[in-house]
C-alpha positions in Angstrom: 43.9 238.0 136.2 43.7 238.4 132.4 46.8 236.2 131.9 45.3 233.4 134.1 42.0 233.5 132.2 43.7 233.3 128.8 45.7 230.3 130.1 42.6 228.5 131.2 40.8 229.3 127.9 43.8 227.9 126.0 44.0 224.7 128.0 44.1 221.7 125.8 45.1 223.7 122.7 48.4 223.7 121.0 50.8 226.4 122.3 53.5 228.0 120.2 56.2 230.5 120.9 54.4 233.0 118.6 51.3 232.8 120.8 53.4 233.8 123.8 54.8 237.0 122.4 52.8 239.2 124.7 53.0 236.9 127.8 54.0 238.4 131.1 54.1 236.7 134.4 56.1 236.0 137.5 56.7 232.2 137.1 56.7 229.4 134.5 55.6 225.9 135.4 57.4 223.3 133.2 55.5 220.1 132.5 56.3 219.8 128.8 58.2 216.5 128.7 58.1 213.6 131.2 60.4 210.6 131.7 59.9 209.1 128.2 62.1 211.6 126.2 64.5 209.9 123.8 67.1 212.3 122.6 67.2 216.1 122.9 64.0 218.1 122.5 63.1 219.2 118.9 60.6 221.2 117.0 58.0 223.2 118.8 59.0 221.7 122.2 62.6 223.0 121.7 61.2 226.4 120.8 59.1 226.5 124.0 62.0 225.5 126.1 64.2 228.2 124.6 61.5 230.8 125.2 61.0 229.7 128.8 64.7 229.8 129.5 64.9 233.3 128.0 61.8 234.6 129.7 63.7 236.0 132.7 61.4 234.5 135.4 61.9 231.5 137.6 60.9 228.1 136.2 59.4 225.3 138.4 59.6 221.9 136.8 57.3 219.1 137.8 58.9 215.8 138.5 61.8 216.4 136.1 62.9 219.3 134.0 62.0 219.1 130.3 65.0 218.0 128.3 67.6 216.2 130.4 68.1 212.4 130.1 65.7 211.1 132.8 67.8 207.9 133.4 71.1 209.7 134.0 69.9 213.3 134.8 72.5 214.5 132.4 71.7 217.9 131.0 71.3 218.2 127.3 71.5 221.2 125.1 68.1 222.7 124.9 66.9 221.6 128.4 64.8 223.7 130.8 66.9 225.4 133.4 64.6 225.3 136.5 65.0 227.3 139.6 63.2 224.5 141.4 62.1 221.0 140.6 59.0 219.6 142.5 59.0 215.8 142.7 55.8 213.9 143.6 56.1 211.1 146.2 
């Protein structure tokens, strides 16, 4: 429960890879980038994507995984590698 509480307390605040060094959990929900991405992810977003992909837990992406080209669905270097993508209808 402590992990959930800290997530709720941090909602709306900037998240960095450093702030996640002690994170533990069973699932990551990816909603970092939507359909408007132009080019590959960079900066803090690229760091969070790399962290998530290396976390060793399943990732569920909402609508589209963060990182690929939304128009072509082509994977890009540095994209989230989801176990499941949940599309809204």
